[in-house]
C-alpha positions in Angstrom: -77.0 -14.9 -52.0 -73.9 -13.8 -50.1 -72.5 -10.4 -51.2 -70.4 -7.5 -50.0 -72.4 -5.4 -47.6 -73.3 -1.8 -48.4 -74.3 1.0 -46.0 -78.0 0.3 -46.4 -77.4 -3.1 -44.7 -76.2 -1.6 -41.4 -79.6 -1.3 -39.8 -80.4 -5.0 -40.6 -77.1 -6.1 -39.2 -77.5 -4.1 -36.0 -81.0 -5.8 -35.7 -79.4 -9.2 -36.0 -76.9 -8.4 -33.3 -79.7 -7.3 -31.0 -81.8 -10.3 -31.8 -78.9 -12.6 -30.9 -78.3 -10.7 -27.6 -82.0 -10.9 -26.8 -81.9 -14.7 -27.4 -78.8 -14.9 -25.2 -80.7 -13.1 -22.4 -83.4 -15.8 -22.6 -81.0 -18.7 -22.2 -79.6 -20.0 -18.9 -76.1 -20.0 -20.4 -74.5 -17.7 -23.0 -73.3 -19.2 -26.3 -71.5 -16.0 -27.3 -70.4 -14.2 -24.1 -71.1 -10.9 -26.0 -72.2 -7.8 -24.2 -74.9 -5.4 -25.3 -73.5 -2.0 -26.2 -70.0 -3.3 -26.3 -69.7 -6.1 -28.9 -70.9 -6.5 -31.5 -72.4 -3.2 -32.3 -73.4 -1.2 -35.4 -69.9 0.4 -35.1 -68.4 -3.1 -35.4 -70.2 -3.7 -38.6 -69.5 -0.2 -39.9 -65.8 -0.6 -39.4 -65.8 -3.9 -41.3 -67.9 -2.3 -44.1 -65.4 0.6 -44.4 -62.6 -2.0 -44.6 -64.4 -3.8 -47.4 -64.5 -7.1 -45.4 -68.2 -7.3 -44.4 -70.4 -9.8 -46.3 -74.1 -10.3 -45.9 -76.5 -13.1 -46.7 -79.7 -11.9 -48.3 -82.7 -13.9 -49.4 -86.0 -12.5 -50.8 -84.8 -9.0 -49.9 -84.1 -9.9 -46.2 -80.6 -9.8 -44.7 -80.3 -13.0 -42.6 -76.7 -12.9 -41.6 -73.2 -11.5 -42.0 -69.5 -12.1 -41.5 -66.4 -10.1 -41.3 -63.8 -12.0 -43.4 -60.3 -10.7 -43.4 -56.7 -11.7 -42.4 -56.6 -10.0 -39.0 -55.3 -12.5 -36.4 -55.6 -11.3 -32.8 -52.4 -11.2 -30.7 -53.6 -14.2 -28.7 -53.4 -16.3 -31.8 -49.6 -16.4 -31.2 -50.3 -18.7 -28.2 -52.1 -21.3 -30.4 -50.1 -24.3 -31.9 -51.4 -24.0 -35.4 -50.6 -27.0 -37.5 -51.1 -25.6 -41.0 -47.9 -23.8 -42.1 -48.8 -20.4 -43.5 -47.4 -16.9 -43.4 -49.8 -14.2 -41.9 -50.6 -13.0 -45.5 -51.6 -16.5 -46.4 -54.3 -16.8 -43.6 -57.9 -15.7 -43.8 -59.9 -15.2 -40.6 -63.6 -15.6 -40.0 -64.9 -13.0 -37.5 -68.3 -12.5 -36.1 -70.3 -14.9 -38.3 -73.9 -14.3 -37.3 -77.3 -15.7 -38.4 -80.6 -14.1 -37.5 -82.1 -16.4 -34.8 -85.3 -16.8 -36.7 -83.3 -18.2 -39.6 -81.4 -20.8 -37.6 -81.7 -24.4 -38.5 -81.7 -23.7 -42.3 -78.1 -24.3 -43.0 -77.2 -20.7 -43.5 -74.1 -20.8 -41.2 -72.7 -23.7 -43.2 -73.4 -21.8 -46.4 -71.5 -18.8 -45.0 -68.5 -21.0 -44.0 -68.4 -22.6 -47.5 -68.6 -19.1 -49.0 -65.8 -17.8 -46.8 -63.6 -20.8 -47.7 -64.2 -20.2 -51.4 -63.6 -16.5 -51.2 -60.3 -17.1 -49.3 -59.2 -19.6 -51.9 -60.0 -17.0 -54.5 -57.7 -14.6 -52.6 -54.9 -17.1 -52.6 -55.0 -18.0 -48.9 -53.7 -21.3 -47.7 -55.5 -21.6 -44.4 -58.6 -20.3 -42.6 -58.6 -19.6 -38.9 -61.3 -18.5 -36.4 -62.0 -18.3 -32.7 -65.3 -18.9 -30.8 -66.3 -18.7 -27.2 -65.7 -22.0 -25.4 -69.4 -22.1 -24.4 -70.6 -21.6 -28.0 -72.1 -25.1 -28.4 -73.5 -24.6 -31.9 -70.2 -23.3 -33.3 -68.0 -25.8 -31.4 -70.2 -28.5 -32.9 -70.5 -27.1 -36.4 -66.8 -26.3 -37.2 -65.4 -29.8 -36.6 -68.3 -31.3 -38.7 -67.1 -29.0 -41.5 -63.5 -30.3 -41.3 -62.0 -27.7 -39.0 -59.4 -28.8 -36.5 -59.4 -27.5 -32.9 -55.9 -26.0 -32.8 -56.1 -24.9 -29.1 -57.7 -22.6 -26.7 -56.4 -19.6 -24.8 -57.6 -16.7 -22.7 -58.4 -13.6 -24.8 -58.8 -10.1 -23.5 -61.4 -9.5 -26.2 -62.0 -6.0 -27.3 -60.2 -4.8 -24.2 -63.1 -5.6 -21.9 -64.0 -9.3 -22.0 -61.7 -11.9 -20.4 -62.7 -15.2 -21.9 -61.4 -18.5 -23.2 -61.8 -18.9 -26.9 -61.4 -22.1 -28.9 -59.4 -21.6 -32.1 -60.0 -23.6 -35.2 -58.2 -24.0 -38.5 -58.7 -25.6 -41.9 -56.4 -26.0 -44.9 -57.7 -24.4 -48.1 
């Protein structure tokens, strides 16, 4: 089940972030380009929780993933040649979609994306957008398979401390 997060979920979400960062440390190349202690953190999740935009996936009492789903488009999105005409208020954005590494391969990321699309349709949005690190092979493979179009890539100064190139995707709802 995917549901709105509550304060009692924050510890599990912080654990997921840490598990992902530990898995990144064990790989020769990073999929996320995230940095421990900077992004994502418990504070990242807490801010989304307070905004009412943090959703968690839970099964048998275990939180296996989360996403921040809102309409916030980073300033760098202005450099992307989006093809789906939509006013900012008509766009939903998927941020920081994460699945606990021990749950990978079970289709949970695809379930989250389908949930996000349905929730954004319910909110009356016309398009969904997202960005992901250019080296994130799993995400850059999954989104096109789910009907997302690579709209472009640009350098982001993410969170004010990470210079990186992010691929930006879109899908009409």
